[in-house]
C-alpha positions in Angstrom: -2.9 -2.5 -21.1 -2.8 -2.6 -17.3 -0.4 -4.6 -15.4 -0.3 -5.6 -11.7 1.6 -8.5 -10.3 0.7 -10.2 -7.1 3.5 -11.0 -4.7 2.5 -13.8 -2.3 5.4 -15.7 -0.7 2.7 -17.6 1.2 -0.6 -18.8 -0.3 -3.0 -18.4 2.6 -3.7 -14.7 2.0 -5.0 -15.1 -1.5 -7.6 -17.5 -0.1 -8.7 -14.8 2.2 -9.1 -12.2 -0.5 -5.9 -10.2 -0.4 -2.4 -10.3 -1.7 0.7 -9.8 0.4 2.0 -7.2 -2.1 1.4 -5.9 -5.6 3.9 -4.5 -8.1 2.5 -1.9 -10.4 5.1 -1.0 -13.0 4.8 1.5 -15.8 3.0 4.8 -16.2 0.1 5.3 -14.0 -2.1 7.7 -12.0 -2.4 7.0 -8.3 -5.4 7.9 -6.0 -5.0 7.9 -2.3 -8.4 7.5 -0.6 -8.8 9.0 2.9 -10.4 7.0 5.6 -14.1 6.9 4.9 -16.3 7.1 7.9 -19.7 5.6 7.9 -21.6 8.8 7.3 -24.5 9.7 5.1 -24.0 12.3 2.3 -25.2 15.0 4.8 -22.6 14.0 7.4 -24.8 12.0 9.8 -23.5 8.8 11.3 -25.3 5.7 10.0 -26.0 2.1 11.0 -25.4 2.4 14.8 -23.9 -0.9 16.1 -24.3 -2.8 12.8 -20.8 -3.7 11.6 -21.9 -5.4 8.4 -23.9 -2.3 7.3 -21.1 0.0 8.4 -18.5 -1.9 6.4 -20.8 -1.9 3.3 -21.3 1.8 3.6 -17.6 2.4 4.2 -16.8 0.5 1.0 -19.6 2.4 -0.8 -17.9 5.6 0.2 -14.5 4.4 -1.0 -16.1 3.4 -4.3 -17.7 6.8 -4.6 -14.2 8.5 -4.2 -12.8 6.1 -6.8 -15.7 6.9 -9.2 -15.0 10.6 -8.7 -11.5 10.0 -10.0 -12.7 7.9 -13.0 -11.8 4.6 -11.3 -13.5 1.6 -9.9 -12.8 -1.1 -7.2 -10.9 -2.9 -10.0 -8.2 -0.1 -9.6 -7.8 -0.7 -5.9 -4.4 -2.0 -4.9 -4.6 -1.3 -1.1 -7.5 -1.4 1.3 -6.8 -0.8 5.0 -9.5 -0.9 7.6 -9.2 0.9 10.9 -11.6 -0.4 13.6 -12.4 0.0 17.3 -13.3 -3.7 17.4 -11.0 -6.1 15.6 -12.9 -9.2 16.7 -16.1 -7.9 15.3 -14.4 -6.7 12.1 -12.9 -10.1 11.5 -16.4 -11.7 11.8 -17.8 -9.4 9.1 -14.7 -8.9 7.0 -16.3 -10.7 4.0 -18.1 -7.4 3.1 -15.0 -5.4 2.3 -13.0 -8.4 1.0 -15.9 -9.6 -1.2 -16.5 -6.3 -3.1 -13.0 -6.0 -4.6 -12.9 -9.7 -5.2 -16.1 -9.4 -7.3 -14.3 -6.7 -9.3 -11.5 -9.2 -10.0 -8.8 -7.9 -7.6 -7.3 -8.8 -4.3 -5.8 -5.6 -2.9 -3.2 -5.6 -0.2 -5.0 -5.3 3.2 -4.2 -4.3 6.7 -6.7 -4.3 9.6 -5.8 -1.8 12.3 -7.2 -1.8 15.8 -7.5 1.7 17.3 -8.8 3.1 20.5 -11.3 5.3 18.7 -11.8 7.0 15.4 -12.0 10.8 14.8 -15.8 10.9 14.9 -17.2 9.6 18.2 -19.2 6.4 17.9 -17.6 5.3 14.6 -16.4 1.6 14.6 -14.8 1.3 11.2 -13.0 3.4 8.6 -11.7 1.9 5.4 -9.0 3.7 3.3 -7.2 2.8 0.1 -4.9 3.4 -2.8 -5.9 2.9 -6.4 -3.9 3.0 -9.6 -5.1 3.7 -13.2 -2.7 2.4 -15.7 -1.6 4.5 -18.7 -0.8 2.5 -21.9 2.4 3.2 -23.6 0.5 5.4 -26.1 -2.9 6.8 -25.2 -5.1 7.8 -22.4 -5.4 6.2 -18.9 -7.1 2.8 -18.9 -10.1 2.5 -16.6 -10.2 -0.9 -15.1 
């Protein structure tokens, strides 16, 4: 059995696809996902100037890290997005917000405007935290 409890002292955030907080009690395994730049598997920048495509690939990369740990977007409890253009990110934010929503979760979220990212030319870099719950008796539960 997995348990996560949304904490929303206000209601507007849930309508935008994220919770203000989440309490995850009990035994679990936690994965911290590094910022995922919008790079191909061979390390080449992709989708120059296309925020929607960059966000989609960034979330794909987060999802690949989750899969590597035996998790899915349903395990995501936090998704932060660093960007060099907050206004453009807000216009296209349905991409990262929609994918976890389709997996049945609304992870906590923070958008962070930065001067630049580590790799020149990058515009967006999502990062996250995921939790796999361990039942009282038995193996970890994959969401």
